[in-house]
Backbone and ligand atoms as CSV (ligand in chain L), in Angstrom:
chain,resi,resn,atom,element,x,y,z
A,1,MET,N,N,8.751,12.482,-15.197
A,1,MET,CA,C,8.630,12.654,-13.757
A,1,MET,C,C,9.961,12.179,-13.083
A,2,ASP,N,N,10.765,13.230,-12.581
A,2,ASP,CA,C,12.124,12.802,-11.941
A,2,ASP,C,C,11.776,12.449,-10.419
A,3,MET,N,N,11.984,11.134,-10.033
A,3,MET,CA,C,11.731,10.811,-8.693
A,3,MET,C,C,13.096,10.610,-8.014
A,4,ASN,N,N,14.132,11.001,-8.606
A,4,ASN,CA,C,15.431,10.752,-8.009
A,4,ASN,C,C,16.113,12.024,-7.688
A,5,PRO,N,N,15.882,12.504,-6.463
A,5,PRO,CA,C,16.446,13.909,-6.182
A,5,PRO,C,C,17.913,13.966,-6.202
A,6,SER,N,N,18.482,14.935,-6.849
A,6,SER,CA,C,19.865,15.108,-6.877
A,6,SER,C,C,20.347,15.701,-5.569
A,7,PRO,N,N,21.607,15.605,-5.217
A,7,PRO,CA,C,22.199,16.032,-3.901
A,7,PRO,C,C,21.811,17.505,-3.712
A,8,ASP,N,N,21.666,18.258,-4.799
A,8,ASP,CA,C,21.404,19.709,-4.599
A,8,ASP,C,C,19.960,19.992,-4.780
A,9,ASN,N,N,19.087,19.035,-4.556
A,9,ASN,CA,C,17.667,19.190,-4.616
A,9,ASN,C,C,17.193,20.286,-3.657
A,10,ARG,N,N,16.758,21.484,-4.259
A,10,ARG,CA,C,16.529,22.598,-3.408
A,10,ARG,C,C,15.404,22.544,-2.505
A,11,SER,N,N,14.532,21.566,-2.831
A,11,SER,CA,C,13.244,21.521,-1.996
A,11,SER,C,C,13.559,20.717,-0.658
A,12,TYR,N,N,14.713,20.130,-0.545
A,12,TYR,CA,C,14.931,19.403,0.717
A,12,TYR,C,C,15.915,20.188,1.616
A,13,ARG,N,N,15.370,20.938,2.453
A,13,ARG,CA,C,16.164,21.589,3.451
A,13,ARG,C,C,15.584,21.169,4.787
A,14,PRO,N,N,16.288,20.176,5.477
A,14,PRO,CA,C,15.749,19.607,6.665
A,14,PRO,C,C,15.357,20.589,7.731
A,15,TRP,N,N,16.291,21.590,8.038
A,15,TRP,CA,C,16.074,22.509,9.115
A,15,TRP,C,C,14.951,23.386,8.809
A,16,LYS,N,N,14.886,23.859,7.499
A,16,LYS,CA,C,13.785,24.809,7.114
A,16,LYS,C,C,12.388,23.988,7.259
A,17,THR,N,N,12.423,22.780,6.844
A,17,THR,CA,C,11.160,21.939,6.911
A,17,THR,C,C,10.773,21.805,8.354
A,18,LEU,N,N,11.739,21.400,9.200
A,18,LEU,CA,C,11.474,21.244,10.646
A,18,LEU,C,C,10.954,22.491,11.289
A,19,ALA,N,N,11.564,23.633,10.932
A,19,ALA,CA,C,11.046,24.907,11.554
A,19,ALA,C,C,9.662,25.165,11.016
A,20,ASN,N,N,9.393,24.949,9.735
A,20,ASN,CA,C,7.953,25.203,9.277
A,20,ASN,C,C,6.951,24.357,9.965
A,21,ILE,N,N,7.383,23.170,10.289
A,21,ILE,CA,C,6.412,22.290,10.947
A,21,ILE,C,C,6.220,22.674,12.387
A,22,LEU,N,N,7.354,23.058,13.128
A,22,LEU,CA,C,7.312,23.231,14.511
A,22,LEU,C,C,6.857,24.644,14.965
A,23,LEU,N,N,7.213,25.603,14.029
A,23,LEU,CA,C,6.903,27.038,14.439
A,23,LEU,C,C,5.461,27.270,14.844
A,24,PRO,N,N,4.481,26.781,14.024
A,24,PRO,CA,C,3.075,27.113,14.484
A,24,PRO,C,C,2.719,26.500,15.804
A,25,SER,N,N,3.380,25.381,16.241
A,25,SER,CA,C,3.209,24.744,17.576
A,25,SER,C,C,3.829,25.589,18.582
A,26,VAL,N,N,5.015,26.115,18.407
A,26,VAL,CA,C,5.661,26.886,19.333
A,26,VAL,C,C,4.861,28.132,19.591
A,27,LEU,N,N,4.301,28.727,18.486
A,27,LEU,CA,C,3.469,29.947,18.625
A,27,LEU,C,C,2.183,29.652,19.471
A,28,LEU,N,N,1.599,28.437,19.110
A,28,LEU,CA,C,0.335,28.109,19.804
A,28,LEU,C,C,0.736,27.901,21.299
A,29,PHE,N,N,1.897,27.216,21.564
A,29,PHE,CA,C,2.231,26.956,22.947
A,29,PHE,C,C,2.437,28.245,23.723
A,30,ILE,N,N,3.089,29.243,23.158
A,30,ILE,CA,C,3.336,30.589,23.770
A,30,ILE,C,C,2.042,31.237,23.985
A,31,TYR,N,N,1.056,31.061,23.030
A,31,TYR,CA,C,-0.255,31.741,23.161
A,31,TYR,C,C,-0.962,31.101,24.262
A,32,TYR,N,N,-0.981,29.764,24.387
A,32,TYR,CA,C,-1.734,29.043,25.408
A,32,TYR,C,C,-1.154,29.320,26.825
A,33,LEU,N,N,0.232,29.383,26.938
A,33,LEU,CA,C,0.836,29.421,28.237
A,33,LEU,C,C,1.266,30.824,28.670
A,34,VAL,N,N,1.429,31.715,27.700
A,34,VAL,CA,C,1.915,33.079,28.148
A,34,VAL,C,C,0.818,34.079,27.975
A,35,VAL,N,N,0.123,33.995,26.820
A,35,VAL,CA,C,-0.873,35.071,26.626
A,35,VAL,C,C,-2.141,34.909,27.346
A,36,MET,N,N,-2.541,33.582,27.685
A,36,MET,CA,C,-3.735,33.338,28.431
A,36,MET,C,C,-3.504,32.491,29.621
A,37,PRO,N,N,-2.464,32.717,30.430
A,37,PRO,CA,C,-2.178,31.844,31.541
A,37,PRO,C,C,-3.294,31.805,32.582
A,38,GLY,N,N,-3.702,30.635,33.090
A,38,GLY,CA,C,-4.535,30.577,34.140
A,38,GLY,C,C,-6.031,30.763,33.680
A,39,GLU,N,N,-6.230,31.125,32.474
A,39,GLU,CA,C,-7.604,31.297,31.909
A,39,GLU,C,C,-8.220,29.971,31.633
A,40,GLN,N,N,-8.574,29.152,32.576
A,40,GLN,CA,C,-9.038,27.932,32.350
A,40,GLN,C,C,-10.298,27.797,31.442
A,41,GLY,N,N,-10.999,28.866,31.441
A,41,GLY,CA,C,-12.278,28.977,30.536
A,41,GLY,C,C,-11.810,28.751,29.076
A,42,HIS,N,N,-10.750,29.372,28.720
A,42,HIS,CA,C,-10.226,29.197,27.417
A,42,HIS,C,C,-9.777,27.780,27.068
A,43,VAL,N,N,-9.102,27.196,28.120
A,43,VAL,CA,C,-8.544,25.856,27.937
A,43,VAL,C,C,-9.671,24.904,27.799
A,44,ARG,N,N,-10.796,25.127,28.445
A,44,ARG,CA,C,-11.913,24.256,28.419
A,44,ARG,C,C,-12.532,24.159,26.885
A,45,LYS,N,N,-12.197,25.277,26.198
A,45,LYS,CA,C,-12.716,25.283,24.746
A,45,LYS,C,C,-11.791,24.575,23.763
A,46,LEU,N,N,-10.564,24.151,24.272
A,46,LEU,CA,C,-9.608,23.543,23.455
A,46,LEU,C,C,-10.159,22.384,22.630
A,47,PRO,N,N,-11.014,21.545,23.250
A,47,PRO,CA,C,-11.407,20.354,22.471
A,47,PRO,C,C,-12.011,20.646,21.118
A,48,VAL,N,N,-12.579,21.851,20.900
A,48,VAL,CA,C,-13.146,22.052,19.615
A,48,VAL,C,C,-12.041,22.474,18.695
A,49,VAL,N,N,-11.019,23.155,19.192
A,49,VAL,CA,C,-9.830,23.460,18.410
A,49,VAL,C,C,-9.151,22.124,17.925
A,50,MET,N,N,-9.046,21.160,18.935
A,50,MET,CA,C,-8.397,19.873,18.626
A,50,MET,C,C,-9.155,19.078,17.603
A,51,ALA,N,N,-10.544,19.130,17.616
A,51,ALA,CA,C,-11.404,18.424,16.661
A,51,ALA,C,C,-11.167,19.121,15.322
A,52,LEU,N,N,-11.078,20.333,15.269
A,52,LEU,CA,C,-10.833,21.055,14.022
A,52,LEU,C,C,-9.506,20.696,13.353
A,53,LEU,N,N,-8.499,20.686,14.232
A,53,LEU,CA,C,-7.138,20.312,13.780
A,53,LEU,C,C,-7.106,18.864,13.227
A,54,ASN,N,N,-7.888,18.042,13.876
A,54,ASN,CA,C,-7.969,16.609,13.446
A,54,ASN,C,C,-8.681,16.583,11.999
A,55,ALA,N,N,-9.745,17.355,11.959
A,55,ALA,CA,C,-10.484,17.310,10.688
A,55,ALA,C,C,-9.671,17.887,9.500
A,56,ILE,N,N,-8.914,18.943,9.821
A,56,ILE,CA,C,-8.031,19.499,8.805
A,56,ILE,C,C,-6.932,18.509,8.463
A,57,SER,N,N,-6.401,17.834,9.357
A,57,SER,CA,C,-5.349,16.826,9.097
A,57,SER,C,C,-5.920,15.721,8.210
A,58,SER,N,N,-7.123,15.306,8.457
A,58,SER,CA,C,-7.820,14.243,7.589
A,58,SER,C,C,-7.876,14.700,6.215
A,59,GLY,N,N,-8.382,15.855,6.012
A,59,GLY,CA,C,-8.614,16.485,4.771
A,59,GLY,C,C,-7.304,16.589,3.938
A,60,LEU,N,N,-6.209,17.003,4.608
A,60,LEU,CA,C,-4.987,17.204,3.939
A,60,LEU,C,C,-4.303,15.869,3.586
A,61,LEU,N,N,-4.487,14.865,4.452
A,61,LEU,CA,C,-4.015,13.473,4.187
A,61,LEU,C,C,-4.711,12.900,3.005
A,62,ILE,N,N,-6.063,13.089,2.880
A,62,ILE,CA,C,-6.781,12.560,1.731
A,62,ILE,C,C,-6.334,13.266,0.371
A,63,GLY,N,N,-6.239,14.619,0.597
A,63,GLY,CA,C,-5.697,15.405,-0.579
A,63,GLY,C,C,-4.290,14.967,-1.003
A,64,ALA,N,N,-3.439,14.638,-0.111
A,64,ALA,CA,C,-2.067,14.326,-0.398
A,64,ALA,C,C,-2.098,12.949,-1.180
A,65,PHE,N,N,-3.021,12.000,-0.680
A,65,PHE,CA,C,-3.024,10.746,-1.281
A,65,PHE,C,C,-3.596,10.814,-2.766
A,66,LEU,N,N,-4.707,11.638,-2.918
A,66,LEU,CA,C,-5.248,11.766,-4.235
A,66,LEU,C,C,-4.199,12.371,-5.210
A,67,ASN,N,N,-3.385,13.228,-4.659
A,67,ASN,CA,C,-2.350,13.968,-5.519
A,67,ASN,C,C,-1.254,12.991,-5.957
A,68,ILE,N,N,-0.808,12.095,-5.081
A,68,ILE,CA,C,0.234,11.191,-5.412
A,68,ILE,C,C,-0.316,10.182,-6.393
A,69,ARG,N,N,-1.583,9.821,-6.305
A,69,ARG,CA,C,-2.205,8.917,-7.341
A,69,ARG,C,C,-2.078,9.579,-8.677
A,70,LYS,N,N,-2.157,10.825,-8.720
A,70,LYS,CA,C,-1.979,11.537,-10.078
A,70,LYS,C,C,-0.646,12.022,-10.324
A,71,LYS,N,N,0.400,11.447,-9.565
A,71,LYS,CA,C,1.846,11.712,-9.702
A,71,LYS,C,C,2.203,13.108,-9.452
A,72,ARG,N,N,1.390,13.921,-8.737
A,72,ARG,CA,C,1.776,15.264,-8.382
A,72,ARG,C,C,2.548,15.234,-7.085
A,73,ILE,N,N,3.925,14.982,-7.247
A,73,ILE,CA,C,4.784,14.815,-6.099
A,73,ILE,C,C,4.924,16.073,-5.232
A,74,GLU,N,N,5.070,17.214,-5.858
A,74,GLU,CA,C,5.224,18.494,-5.023
A,74,GLU,C,C,3.992,18.741,-4.188
A,75,THR,N,N,2.830,18.648,-4.833
A,75,THR,CA,C,1.556,18.881,-4.035
A,75,THR,C,C,1.384,17.839,-2.978
A,76,HIS,N,N,1.788,16.562,-3.287
A,76,HIS,CA,C,1.664,15.507,-2.314
A,76,HIS,C,C,2.516,15.816,-1.026
A,77,LYS,N,N,3.781,16.236,-1.403
A,77,LYS,CA,C,4.697,16.637,-0.420
A,77,LYS,C,C,4.147,17.793,0.564
A,78,LYS,N,N,3.723,18.812,-0.184
A,78,LYS,CA,C,3.387,20.031,0.596
A,78,LYS,C,C,2.173,19.640,1.508
A,79,LEU,N,N,1.082,18.930,0.969
A,79,LEU,CA,C,-0.114,18.644,1.770
A,79,LEU,C,C,0.314,17.741,3.005
A,80,ASN,N,N,1.204,16.804,2.763
A,80,ASN,CA,C,1.700,15.944,3.814
A,80,ASN,C,C,2.392,16.669,4.932
A,81,LEU,N,N,3.207,17.642,4.460
A,81,LEU,CA,C,3.960,18.425,5.504
A,81,LEU,C,C,2.973,19.348,6.280
A,82,MET,N,N,1.989,19.808,5.548
A,82,MET,CA,C,0.854,20.567,6.285
A,82,MET,C,C,0.179,19.690,7.234
A,83,ALA,N,N,-0.142,18.442,6.854
A,83,ALA,CA,C,-0.786,17.497,7.827
A,83,ALA,C,C,0.039,17.196,8.990
A,84,LEU,N,N,1.364,17.089,8.691
A,84,LEU,CA,C,2.301,16.895,9.838
A,84,LEU,C,C,2.221,18.169,10.800
A,85,THR,N,N,2.100,19.356,10.185
A,85,THR,CA,C,2.001,20.574,11.043
A,85,THR,C,C,0.759,20.633,11.906
A,86,THR,N,N,-0.351,20.381,11.179
A,86,THR,CA,C,-1.622,20.325,12.000
A,86,THR,C,C,-1.665,19.252,13.102
A,87,SER,N,N,-1.038,18.142,12.783
A,87,SER,CA,C,-0.948,17.121,13.762
A,87,SER,C,C,-0.123,17.506,14.976
A,88,VAL,N,N,1.031,18.179,14.665
A,88,VAL,CA,C,1.871,18.630,15.785
A,88,VAL,C,C,1.175,19.701,16.606
A,89,MET,N,N,0.313,20.493,15.851
A,89,MET,CA,C,-0.382,21.558,16.587
A,89,MET,C,C,-1.448,20.795,17.481
A,90,PHE,N,N,-2.011,19.769,17.000
A,90,PHE,CA,C,-2.925,19.085,17.794
A,90,PHE,C,C,-2.319,18.554,19.014
A,91,LEU,N,N,-1.202,17.920,18.897
A,91,LEU,CA,C,-0.370,17.358,19.998
A,91,LEU,C,C,-0.101,18.385,21.110
A,92,THR,N,N,0.288,19.635,20.609
A,92,THR,CA,C,0.519,20.775,21.446
A,92,THR,C,C,-0.679,21.085,22.288
A,93,SER,N,N,-1.808,21.180,21.571
A,93,SER,CA,C,-3.029,21.583,22.269
A,93,SER,C,C,-3.394,20.488,23.215
A,94,TYR,N,N,-3.170,19.204,22.909
A,94,TYR,CA,C,-3.496,18.052,23.756
A,94,TYR,C,C,-2.723,18.210,25.077
A,95,VAL,N,N,-1.371,18.417,24.916
A,95,VAL,CA,C,-0.523,18.514,26.118
A,95,VAL,C,C,-0.988,19.628,27.053
A,96,VAL,N,N,-1.252,20.848,26.382
A,96,VAL,CA,C,-1.659,22.024,27.167
A,96,VAL,C,C,-2.917,21.752,27.872
A,97,TYR,N,N,-3.936,21.146,27.207
A,97,TYR,CA,C,-5.184,20.746,27.769
A,97,TYR,C,C,-5.070,19.872,28.984
A,98,HIS,N,N,-4.216,18.872,28.964
A,98,HIS,CA,C,-3.943,17.982,30.030
A,98,HIS,C,C,-3.054,18.576,31.079
A,99,TYR,N,N,-2.243,19.545,30.709
A,99,TYR,CA,C,-1.375,20.228,31.615
A,99,TYR,C,C,-2.214,20.967,32.675
A,100,PHE,N,N,-3.316,21.582,32.164
A,100,PHE,CA,C,-4.203,22.378,33.078
A,100,PHE,C,C,-5.140,21.408,33.831
A,101,GLN,N,N,-5.042,20.064,33.534
A,101,GLN,CA,C,-5.806,19.167,34.289
A,101,GLN,C,C,-7.329,19.425,34.263
A,102,VAL,N,N,-7.865,19.812,33.196
A,102,VAL,CA,C,-9.327,20.086,33.072
A,102,VAL,C,C,-9.884,18.697,33.381
A,103,GLU,N,N,-11.031,18.619,34.060
A,103,GLU,CA,C,-11.469,17.318,34.493
A,103,GLU,C,C,-11.828,16.494,33.267
A,104,PRO,N,N,-11.704,15.134,33.378
A,104,PRO,CA,C,-11.807,14.295,32.264
A,104,PRO,C,C,-13.287,14.303,31.812
A,105,VAL,N,N,-13.548,14.201,30.441
A,105,VAL,CA,C,-14.832,14.231,29.910
A,105,VAL,C,C,-15.396,12.821,29.950
A,106,ARG,N,N,-16.666,12.704,30.306
A,106,ARG,CA,C,-17.199,11.297,30.318
A,106,ARG,C,C,-18.275,11.164,29.361
A,107,TYR,N,N,-18.248,9.931,28.715
A,107,TYR,CA,C,-19.199,9.575,27.717
A,107,TYR,C,C,-20.494,9.126,28.370
A,108,THR,N,N,-21.679,9.731,28.122
A,108,THR,CA,C,-22.910,9.418,28.773
A,108,THR,C,C,-23.936,8.843,27.755
A,109,GLY,N,N,-23.397,8.778,26.472
A,109,GLY,CA,C,-24.472,8.275,25.453
A,109,GLY,C,C,-24.790,6.860,25.489
A,110,ASP,N,N,-25.515,6.415,24.426
A,110,ASP,CA,C,-25.939,5.075,24.339
A,110,ASP,C,C,-24.955,4.079,23.661
A,111,PHE,N,N,-23.962,4.568,23.118
A,111,PHE,CA,C,-22.974,3.650,22.316
A,111,PHE,C,C,-21.748,3.461,23.093
A,112,ARG,N,N,-21.896,2.970,24.343
A,112,ARG,CA,C,-20.683,2.834,25.140
A,112,ARG,C,C,-19.611,1.853,24.539
A,113,THR,N,N,-20.162,0.698,23.998
A,113,THR,CA,C,-19.165,-0.254,23.530
A,113,THR,C,C,-18.414,0.308,22.297
A,114,LEU,N,N,-19.188,1.018,21.361
A,114,LEU,CA,C,-18.537,1.568,20.264
A,114,LEU,C,C,-17.608,2.666,20.630
A,115,TYR,N,N,-17.964,3.472,21.654
A,115,TYR,CA,C,-17.128,4.607,22.173
A,115,TYR,C,C,-15.837,4.136,22.700
A,116,PHE,N,N,-15.912,2.974,23.506
A,116,PHE,CA,C,-14.709,2.475,24.215
A,116,PHE,C,C,-13.839,1.737,23.171
A,117,PHE,N,N,-14.533,1.156,22.114
A,117,PHE,CA,C,-13.540,0.513,21.045
A,117,PHE,C,C,-12.894,1.552,20.275
A,118,ILE,N,N,-13.537,2.674,20.015
A,118,ILE,CA,C,-12.890,3.756,19.232
A,118,ILE,C,C,-11.786,4.333,20.083
A,119,LEU,N,N,-12.076,4.633,21.400
A,119,LEU,CA,C,-11.131,5.208,22.263
A,119,LEU,C,C,-9.920,4.322,22.459
A,120,LEU,N,N,-10.167,3.088,22.738
A,120,LEU,CA,C,-9.085,2.191,23.066
A,120,LEU,C,C,-8.124,1.774,21.815
A,121,THR,N,N,-8.646,1.989,20.626
A,121,THR,CA,C,-7.855,1.848,19.435
A,121,THR,C,C,-7.170,3.160,19.157
A,122,HIS,N,N,-7.964,4.270,19.340
A,122,HIS,CA,C,-7.391,5.578,18.998
A,122,HIS,C,C,-6.131,5.955,19.732
A,123,ILE,N,N,-6.078,5.643,21.095
A,123,ILE,CA,C,-5.084,6.151,21.913
A,123,ILE,C,C,-3.674,5.430,21.612
A,124,PRO,N,N,-3.574,4.071,21.557
A,124,PRO,CA,C,-2.291,3.443,21.215
A,124,PRO,C,C,-1.852,3.778,19.768
A,125,LEU,N,N,-2.890,3.865,18.829
A,125,LEU,CA,C,-2.478,4.229,17.450
A,125,LEU,C,C,-1.977,5.720,17.370
A,126,ALA,N,N,-2.502,6.557,18.170
A,126,ALA,CA,C,-2.018,7.995,18.133
A,126,ALA,C,C,-0.579,8.064,18.595
A,127,VAL,N,N,-0.226,7.166,19.512
A,127,VAL,CA,C,1.086,7.119,19.999
A,127,VAL,C,C,2.115,6.516,18.871
A,128,THR,N,N,1.619,5.518,18.287
A,128,THR,CA,C,2.333,4.757,17.264
A,128,THR,C,C,2.540,5.650,16.060
A,129,ILE,N,N,1.651,6.566,15.716
A,129,ILE,CA,C,1.648,7.387,14.538
A,129,ILE,C,C,2.845,8.346,14.497
A,130,VAL,N,N,3.279,8.767,15.747
A,130,VAL,CA,C,4.320,9.740,15.792
A,130,VAL,C,C,5.551,9.346,15.140
A,131,PRO,N,N,6.240,8.202,15.674
A,131,PRO,CA,C,7.408,7.824,14.977
A,131,PRO,C,C,7.149,7.503,13.516
A,132,LEU,N,N,6.044,6.750,13.192
A,132,LEU,CA,C,5.801,6.375,11.834
A,132,LEU,C,C,5.682,7.530,10.843
A,133,ALA,N,N,5.010,8.682,11.280
A,133,ALA,CA,C,4.855,9.736,10.414
A,133,ALA,C,C,6.202,10.443,10.117
A,134,VAL,N,N,7.027,10.525,11.202
A,134,VAL,CA,C,8.314,11.160,11.188
A,134,VAL,C,C,9.249,10.349,10.146
A,135,VAL,N,N,9.235,9.019,10.343
A,135,VAL,CA,C,10.095,8.186,9.437
A,135,VAL,C,C,9.622,8.303,8.054
A,136,THR,N,N,8.329,8.193,7.897
A,136,THR,CA,C,7.661,8.334,6.460
A,136,THR,C,C,8.154,9.644,5.814
A,137,ALA,N,N,7.968,10.715,6.654
A,137,ALA,CA,C,8.256,12.083,6.019
A,137,ALA,C,C,9.818,12.108,5.684
A,138,ILE,N,N,10.628,11.684,6.621
A,138,ILE,CA,C,12.076,11.677,6.350
A,138,ILE,C,C,12.507,10.884,5.122
A,139,ARG,N,N,11.884,9.649,4.949
A,139,ARG,CA,C,12.215,8.934,3.730
A,139,ARG,C,C,11.702,9.605,2.480
A,140,GLY,N,N,10.516,10.239,2.523
A,140,GLY,CA,C,10.018,11.033,1.402
A,140,GLY,C,C,10.895,12.162,1.030
A,141,LEU,N,N,11.249,13.016,2.096
A,141,LEU,CA,C,12.118,14.153,1.889
A,141,LEU,C,C,13.449,13.784,1.402
A,142,GLY,N,N,13.960,12.668,1.901
A,142,GLY,CA,C,15.344,12.070,1.462
A,142,GLY,C,C,15.374,11.525,0.077
A,143,GLY,N,N,14.188,11.381,-0.534
A,143,GLY,CA,C,14.174,10.799,-1.847
A,143,GLY,C,C,14.204,9.215,-1.908
A,144,LYS,N,N,14.150,8.604,-0.724
A,144,LYS,CA,C,14.134,7.169,-0.653
A,144,LYS,C,C,12.736,6.659,-0.884
A,145,PHE,N,N,12.225,6.878,-2.185
A,145,PHE,CA,C,10.775,6.650,-2.388
A,145,PHE,C,C,10.272,5.218,-2.255
A,146,GLU,N,N,11.189,4.249,-2.636
A,146,GLU,CA,C,10.721,2.872,-2.613
A,146,GLU,C,C,10.383,2.495,-1.120
A,147,LYS,N,N,11.381,2.870,-0.156
A,147,LYS,CA,C,11.183,2.588,1.236
A,147,LYS,C,C,9.943,3.507,1.778
A,148,HIS,N,N,9.937,4.702,1.233
A,148,HIS,CA,C,8.873,5.676,1.670
A,148,HIS,C,C,7.501,4.987,1.453
A,149,ARG,N,N,7.339,4.528,0.209
A,149,ARG,CA,C,6.167,3.954,-0.234
A,149,ARG,C,C,5.694,2.714,0.631
A,150,ARG,N,N,6.701,1.982,1.005
A,150,ARG,CA,C,6.376,0.730,1.786
A,150,ARG,C,C,5.816,1.125,3.135
A,151,ILE,N,N,6.529,2.129,3.827
A,151,ILE,CA,C,6.003,2.436,5.171
A,151,ILE,C,C,4.821,3.321,5.087
A,152,ALA,N,N,4.698,4.097,3.976
A,152,ALA,CA,C,3.622,5.059,3.908
A,152,ALA,C,C,2.243,4.343,3.737
A,153,LYS,N,N,2.344,3.105,3.178
A,153,LYS,CA,C,1.095,2.248,3.048
A,153,LYS,C,C,0.533,1.908,4.431
A,154,ILE,N,N,1.334,1.870,5.492
A,154,ILE,CA,C,0.961,1.571,6.805
A,154,ILE,C,C,0.533,2.952,7.426
A,155,THR,N,N,1.489,3.860,7.317
A,155,THR,CA,C,1.270,5.170,8.074
A,155,THR,C,C,-0.010,5.845,7.588
A,156,LEU,N,N,-0.269,5.889,6.301
A,156,LEU,CA,C,-1.413,6.642,5.924
A,156,LEU,C,C,-2.758,6.198,6.474
A,157,PRO,N,N,-3.070,4.876,6.397
A,157,PRO,CA,C,-4.361,4.420,6.864
A,157,PRO,C,C,-4.453,4.659,8.391
A,158,LEU,N,N,-3.334,4.396,9.135
A,158,LEU,CA,C,-3.337,4.527,10.557
A,158,LEU,C,C,-3.590,6.033,11.018
A,159,TRP,N,N,-2.801,6.879,10.298
A,159,TRP,CA,C,-2.919,8.313,10.580
A,159,TRP,C,C,-4.328,8.902,10.314
A,160,LEU,N,N,-4.913,8.373,9.264
A,160,LEU,CA,C,-6.242,8.846,8.885
A,160,LEU,C,C,-7.226,8.318,9.894
A,161,TYR,N,N,-7.105,7.050,10.338
A,161,TYR,CA,C,-7.897,6.472,11.438
A,161,TYR,C,C,-7.871,7.365,12.652
A,162,VAL,N,N,-6.606,7.653,13.047
A,162,VAL,CA,C,-6.423,8.421,14.323
A,162,VAL,C,C,-7.073,9.817,14.209
A,163,SER,N,N,-6.911,10.553,13.047
A,163,SER,CA,C,-7.522,11.850,12.881
A,163,SER,C,C,-8.954,11.785,12.762
A,164,VAL,N,N,-9.542,10.822,12.000
A,164,VAL,CA,C,-11.001,10.758,11.826
A,164,VAL,C,C,-11.602,10.304,13.195
A,165,THR,N,N,-11.018,9.387,13.866
A,165,THR,CA,C,-11.585,8.998,15.179
A,165,THR,C,C,-11.496,10.045,16.200
A,166,GLY,N,N,-10.542,10.997,16.036
A,166,GLY,CA,C,-10.329,12.094,16.928
A,166,GLY,C,C,-11.600,12.949,16.805
A,167,VAL,N,N,-12.041,13.227,15.621
A,167,VAL,CA,C,-13.269,13.971,15.339
A,167,VAL,C,C,-14.412,13.279,15.877
A,168,ILE,N,N,-14.632,11.977,15.661
A,168,ILE,CA,C,-15.729,11.188,16.023
A,168,ILE,C,C,-15.912,11.195,17.651
A,169,ILE,N,N,-14.715,11.088,18.335
A,169,ILE,CA,C,-14.761,11.093,19.697
A,169,ILE,C,C,-15.323,12.442,20.291
A,170,TYR,N,N,-14.730,13.509,19.629
A,170,TYR,CA,C,-15.237,14.891,20.003
A,170,TYR,C,C,-16.801,14.896,19.930
A,171,PHE,N,N,-17.349,14.464,18.832
A,171,PHE,CA,C,-18.779,14.613,18.579
A,171,PHE,C,C,-19.538,13.669,19.538
A,172,MET,N,N,-19.032,12.424,19.797
A,172,MET,CA,C,-19.689,11.497,20.635
A,172,MET,C,C,-19.782,12.069,22.109
A,173,VAL,N,N,-18.683,12.718,22.553
A,173,VAL,CA,C,-18.642,13.233,23.872
A,173,VAL,C,C,-19.436,14.505,24.000
A,174,ASN,N,N,-19.539,15.316,23.008
A,174,ASN,CA,C,-20.154,16.641,23.131
A,174,ASN,C,C,-21.559,16.798,22.558
A,175,PHE,N,N,-21.990,15.752,21.921
A,175,PHE,CA,C,-23.413,15.919,21.314
A,175,PHE,C,C,-24.291,14.791,21.655
L,1,HEM,C1,C,4.592,11.863,6.224
L,1,HEM,C2,C,3.761,12.218,5.265
L,1,HEM,C3,C,3.647,11.390,4.074
L,1,HEM,C4,C,2.733,10.366,3.870
L,1,HEM,C5,C,1.658,9.843,4.884
L,1,HEM,C6,C,2.766,9.881,2.550
L,1,HEM,C7,C,2.052,8.858,1.981
L,1,HEM,C8,C,2.254,8.219,0.786
L,1,HEM,C9,C,1.676,7.088,0.156
L,1,HEM,C10,C,0.500,6.384,0.831
L,1,HEM,C11,C,2.228,6.806,-0.990
L,1,HEM,C12,C,1.836,5.561,-1.887
L,1,HEM,C13,C,0.746,5.881,-2.844
L,1,HEM,C14,C,0.445,4.741,-3.636
L,1,HEM,O1,O,1.391,4.090,-4.193
L,1,HEM,O2,O,-0.773,4.394,-3.787
L,1,HEM,C15,C,3.285,7.765,-1.209
L,1,HEM,C16,C,4.034,7.763,-2.285
L,1,HEM,C17,C,5.028,8.772,-2.637
L,1,HEM,N1,N,5.294,9.827,-1.784
L,1,HEM,FE1,FE,4.578,10.225,0.057
L,1,HEM,N2,N,3.807,10.563,1.911
L,1,HEM,C18,C,4.300,11.467,2.808
L,1,HEM,C19,C,5.347,12.413,2.566
L,1,HEM,C20,C,6.040,12.551,1.404
L,1,HEM,C21,C,7.082,13.528,1.268
L,1,HEM,C22,C,7.465,14.477,2.250
L,1,HEM,C23,C,7.479,13.386,-0.020
L,1,HEM,C24,C,8.547,14.088,-0.693
L,1,HEM,C25,C,8.700,14.380,-1.992
L,1,HEM,C26,C,6.724,12.210,-0.631
L,1,HEM,C27,C,6.885,11.677,-1.967
L,1,HEM,C28,C,6.261,10.510,-2.412
L,1,HEM,C29,C,6.574,9.958,-3.819
L,1,HEM,C30,C,7.523,10.437,-4.783
L,1,HEM,C31,C,5.790,8.781,-3.857
L,1,HEM,C32,C,5.680,7.812,-5.002
L,1,HEM,C33,C,6.574,6.695,-4.729
L,1,HEM,C34,C,6.507,5.580,-5.650
L,1,HEM,O3,O,5.514,5.505,-6.346
L,1,HEM,O4,O,7.467,4.789,-5.704
L,1,HEM,N3,N,5.878,11.822,0.274
L,1,HEM,N4,N,3.359,8.611,-0.135
């Protein structure tokens, strides 16, 4: 297993990687803001899309972890880059949802303490995960695997927590 990428490592094309990650979000953004402008009925349905994107991110992150445990670097890389893509798509949807200022959803269930614990840990960690995920990916793509591994051990559990609690919050609020 060669973990030492040579300078001509063909799989590391930063701009292509960046475009692959951002393009789905740009298309989503255009769809949300140009194709269906003012249709707040559609925007109201965005939480289910956001919960789905979080669930997909969680699955991809778990898959990526299981693959690196089996030393399958290429699959680990692809699954993580896909997780990055679905998380960026989630962020796009989140921004659009709040841009339209759909009224805030209130939790009316019996588990208020649990709900607020999840919410108040989810929000700051969701913000923290953005730079962490970017730095982790850059170190992985750049072949700095020792440093990558060190930060990834923090990034992965936090990212998973944020994605899974995103789904839990959706279910707690809507069911
Ligand atoms: C941002 C997304 C990523 C996350 C969250 C992530 C997560 C992880 C984690 C948790 C480990 C440690 C596994 C363990 O030792 O138990 C790891 C190792 C590794 N990752 Fe990533 N990874 C990401 C992106 C990448 C990318 C893009 C590459 C590019 C090839 C990569 C290549 C590797 C390699 C080679 C190892 C093994 C390093 C070693 O054992 O020294 N990862 N990653």
